[in-house]
N, C-alpha and C positions, 0 to 999 in steps of 0.2 A: 141315275131314276131310281127306286124302288121300282124290286120287281114282287109282282104282290100276286101272278098266275104259275113262273117255274121256281120251281124250284132248285134242289141239287140236280136232279133227275128229271127234263123235262116239267109237263103240269101233272100235279096227282091231287086225287079228292074223290070224297063219296059219287058217284056215280048217278048222272040225272038231280043232281042236288052243289049250291054253288058251284063252284069255278070249273067244274065237269055238263056242264048241258050240251045240248046238242048245241047249240046258240051259242055257245062259247066255240065248241069245236067246228063250226062254220068262221066262224070270227077265224079265230090261228090259223086252218084254210086261207081264206080268201087275204091274208096277211102278211103269209108264208109267202105264198100263190106270185103275190106282187111284189116281193122282196125278192124273189129268184125266177120273175122272168129276166133275166139279162140275155141278147145275143137277139139275134135275129130268125135261134134255128124255130123247135112246133118243140114248148116245153114239155116233161112230164115227173110224176110227182109218185114217187110208189110206196102205197099204205098197205102195211101189215097189220098182226094185230093177234091176240090170245087166243082163249075160250068162254072170256066169261056173258055173259049173256050181253052187256052194257055196250060189246064190240060191233053189236049191226048197227042201233042208235047209233054211237059214236063215226062208225066208217059211211053210212051214208052222211052224214053231216058232214066230215072233213072233205067230204067228195061234191058235193055240192059246192064246199067252198071255192077248192080247186077247180072246180071244174065253167064258178061263175066269174073266173078273173082268168078263162083264160085257159086252163093250162090240163092238159092231158094226166089221168090218172087210172095208175096201175093197179091192180086185188090179186093179192097173190092170198087171200085169207089166211088159216092161220098159219103162221110159221115166226119161229123165233129172232128174236131184236137183231144178234150177228146178222144173219139173217136177212134180214131187213135192207142189215145198212149195206150183206154182198149183194144185194139185189142194182141196190144203188147206185153204184158203183161200176157195175157189170153192163147196168140198161140203161149209163152215158140217160142217167135222170137228171135231172135238178134236185131236186128233194130228199129226204124218203122219210115217211113215216110210221112210225108202230106204237099203235093203241094195245096198252100196257097199264097191267098196274105190277111187275114181279113178282111179290112175293106177297100183296097184299089179297085176302081173301076176296069173294067176285064182287061186293061192294062197288069194293071200289072197281078207279078207269086212271087214264093217262093218258098222254100224249108223250112222244123222246121224235123229235125232231133228228134228220143227218145231212149233215150238206152230202154235194155229188161228190165229194171225196171218199163217204161212207165215216165218217168220221160223227159224232156226235155235234150242233150246235156250237156256237160259244157263249162266252155269256153276252156277248156286243151282238150277238145275229138273232137272239132268245130277245133281247132289251128291243128292239128295232122292230121284231115282229109284238111285242108286249102293248107299246106307244104305235105302231101304226093300227090295233086295234079297236082301240079308240078312236078313230079316226073313219070316216066313213067312204069307203073299197071305190072307185074309176071300174063297172063291171065291165066285161066284152060285147062285143057287139054279135049280135044275133049270132054272125056266121062265125065268132071265134069264138063260143064261147067250147070248153073242151067235152072229148071224150073219155067216157071211164070203159075200160076191160078189166076183165078179169084172164088171169092163164093159168094156166091148169099148170107148169112144169117145176113153178119152182120151189117146189121141194124136194125133187129130184134135182133139182140147179143145185141144191142147198149141199144133200148128202153127197154131190159130188167132189164137189169140194170141200168139204169133209171129211172127207178117208181121203184126197191130196196130205191132208200133214199129215201124215205117218207117210213113211217113206215104204218105198213098192216092197221089201223085202217081209216088213213085217207083217205078221197076220196073228191073230185072234184063237186059233183053233185050239180045242182044247179047257179054256177057259169058257165057266158057268160066271155068268156077271146079270145080276140086280137091275135094270134100270128104272129109274123111279118118273115120273116125266110128273109130275105133281097137277095130274086132268090138267097138264095147260100147253105151251105153245108146241111142245116137244114129240109129244105123243107114241105121231108117229116118225117123225126123221130121224132122232135118236139112238129106238132104234134099231131100226131098218140099216141104218151105218153101221151098227157094231153090228149084228147081221152076216151085213153084206161082208162084213172082217172076217168071217169066221169062229164067230164068238155062236155058243149058248144064251140066246138070251129069256131070260125070266124079265118079264112086263109087267110094272104098276102103276099103276093113277096116270093111263090110256085111252081113261073111254068121260072121256067132258061129254056134262050135260049143261054145261053154262054157269050153275052154282055152285061146283064141285072144286075149281079151281085150289089149289093148294089147303086143303081139306085134308087132312090126318096124311098128308105125304107132301112127301119134295125136301129139298130143300131146310125147310124152315119147323120141320114136325118128323121127325124121325126116329122116331117111336117104330112107324108098320117097316119101315125097309131094312134094320138092323133086327127086326125079328124073321121077318126073310129072309134077308144073307143068311142069318142061325141055320135058322128051315129046312132050309133051301141045299148047304152043304157049299153055296156059292164061293167062288173065289176073292168079291169083291163087288160093291152095290157101288153106284152111282145115283147119288141125287139129284136134281136139276130144279129147279123153279119154275116157276107161272110164265116169265117166259123164255129157261135157259139160257140166262148170263151169266149163271154162277151157279158154283160145284158144291158137292158136299162130297166128301167118298168115306165109304165106309167097308171097314178089313174084314178077312174073313171067317175072325171072332166074331165080329158084330160093333165094334169099337169107332168113334165116330171120325174122322182125319176128315180135320177142319183148311179153312184154306191160308195155314199161316205153311201145314203143315205142305202144302199141294206145293209152294211156293216154292219153298224148301226144294223139293226132290225136284223142280222140273229146272228153276235155277243152276243146281249143282252139276245134274246133268247135261244140259248145255251147258255150263261152260267144262264139265268133263271133255263134252264133245269139240267147243272151242265156238260153239255157237253162240256165245251170251254176248249181247252185244253191253257196251260202258261198264261193266267191272262186279256189277250188280245189279238189286233186283228193284223196281219201286211199290212197294206199298203203303199202308195210311199207318197213322198216329198210333191205331184199333188194334193194331200187330202189336206181338208180342215180343218183349225185348230178349222170350227164347229162342225167338225167329235172326234177330239181330244180334245175337252171340253168337251163335253157329254160322253166315252168312259167317263171319269174323274168323271166327277161326280156320275157314276154306277159302280167305283171303277175298272176300267181296262185300260189299258195300249193302249198306242196307238206307234206302234215300224216302223219306217219311215225307207226308202230303196228309189234306184235309183230310177227311172223313166224304167219301162220293170218286165213282171209278172216273168220272169227268177229269177230278182234280190226278187223279193216278196217272192220265192216259195224257194232260199238259202236261208231265213232270219228264213222263217218258219222252216222247217225243222232243221234249227241251234240251235233256242230258245223251239221249241217242240209244237208250235201253231199248231193250227186248223180250222182257217178263217185268209185269207184273201184277196186281193182284189186291181184291181184300180179305179179310178175316175170317171177313162171312161166304167167300167162295167168288165174288168176281175172278174171272184169270183173262188178263189182256197178254196175248203171247200176238205181238204182233210181225211177225212173221207171216202170219195166219186171217189173221183176223182186225179189222180197226175198234173190237169191242172188247168189251169180253163177251167169252163162248167154253160154256160150260160145257159145251156135247165134244168142241175140238180141243180143252184142256181135259178131260178124262181118255181122249185121246191118246192125250199125251203121257198121264200113268201109267193108260194098258201097255202100251208101246217099253217103257221102262219095267212092266213085271215083267213084260215078254222075255224080254232084254238078259232081266236077272236073274230071272228060273226063282227070285224069292219069295214066303207068300208075304198076300200085301199088308199083314201086321207088322211083319219088319222092318218093306223094301221102306213106308209108307208112316214110321214112326222116327222120325229123322232129330228131335230134338224133346225133352224134358221142356213145355214149361214152365215159366214161373209164373206163383199163387196170380190170377189176375180176375179180376170179379169189377162185372158188371151194373149197372140198376137203372128200369125210368124213373123218373117224375116226372107224371102228366101236371099242367095246368092248365086255367084258364083264359087265361089272357097279361097282359106288361108279358116287363120282361127279370123275373127273380132273381137272373143274374146280375143285372142292374144291384141287385140292394144290398145297401154296404154288410148285415148284417151274415151275408151270401160266401161275398166278398172275402170276406175278414175268415170264416170257414173253410175257403178254396187255400187262404194265406197261408192256415195253417195246418193244414192238410198236407200242404208242397212243402214246408219246413218238414216233416215229420217225415216224407218220404224221400227227401235232399239224399244222393248220393246209393240209395238202394232200392228204387225202382223211380214210376209215373207216374202222374192224375192229372190227367185226361176229362174237360168237359166242354159240352157243347150243345148247342140246340140240334136237336133233329132234320132234316130238313125238309120232312116229306108226315111226320102228324106233331102234335102240338106237347111235346117232350123234353126234358132236361136232360141226358145223357148222359151217365159220372161212372166216369173208369176209373182204378188204378192196378195197378199190377206188383210184385217184390217183391221179395225172396222170403218174406212172413207174410204166409197166411193170413197171423191171424190181424199181424200192422192192414192190411190190404184189409181188413171187413172192415174192421175199423176205421176208418178213416173215410171209403166208403160212405158210411150207412151216417159219419156225425158230416159230412155234409148231401147230403138227400137233405135228409132232418131240415136244418137247414131253409134250403131249396125249398121243403114241403112246410115250413114257414113261412116262406117270404112269399109265396105263391096260393 
């Protein structure tokens, strides 16, 4: 069936409008609750959120939906997406829900769903929920309506789990670390976990007010943390996004270290320790060709998927890999978490920094990226990629890059954008190719 609500990462859109209203959220709760009322035990759902103002509305609406069909609700308050996945599994819940629009600004919000194993729901499960939302749901009898309970120790449980991802002998004493939490879900847990391991923490983006999430801070807006790392003479900077499932690192010189470099470090470090499974790393089509060449030089494979951490995870599970991620900073380390976890990934980087004794600028720049350019073209409707003129422009671009680079064209899963990316050894050629395709898309749109 056609998916109208669910995209590549759950449901996402403008809060209190379109597909992100309280009414829709309640229907999601009822439909998902019905589908996961399996077995004769008392059923429960874990609901977490980031710091957006609309999170209160969505949390209450989802709670009403789940309890109305007989499912108990456990509310965690603001907590990273991976923490909700962890608690869903630990608390033997039937389903988990994260209310977040990740790196988007406060006016957007979203709903991400996890199964009892802590993994994001499959496409089939999401399609089944969407189908059920169009039907009238049988409500629980009065005595079987669910209860809602807010737990106070969720943050402590997550901090403990995060610290367990590092060997006991690793301490961060002597390191000065800037931690930018984007005024988002990790505003308390990430600085606390890193401080408890011995580091001197300079925290920023830790004063959420409901409106400032991802506003001038976080992994998608790096100017502030780059300047702060240099000003503080810190050893390294850690930038998370609004729901803390992605990580970007800043070295001591203020230079950005993206997800490709982080995957290169974690993957090769684990390979040297005999801990890497599958003989390679899983990434998306957007990862730089330089990463692929670097891993090949170490005897490791790079397995590419469609864009979206859910597709990375599917390939990891299917092929037995334990390290995967995206250039944008999603890092999935299946030995420690069931979804992307920026804080756990940060600790692996910090552990490698401690062991190496090298400055971050030396440790984290493992390969030279080939020239890569990404541009977005916004469209109002229809499908510009079906235009014959666009198809011709893409064909011409692919022919020009053949043997020396790559072209990737895709629709955004969360916004009305066509993303045009090319990379190759010739920067001028890459720019020419991208501009040509973008113009064709603009004309068609």
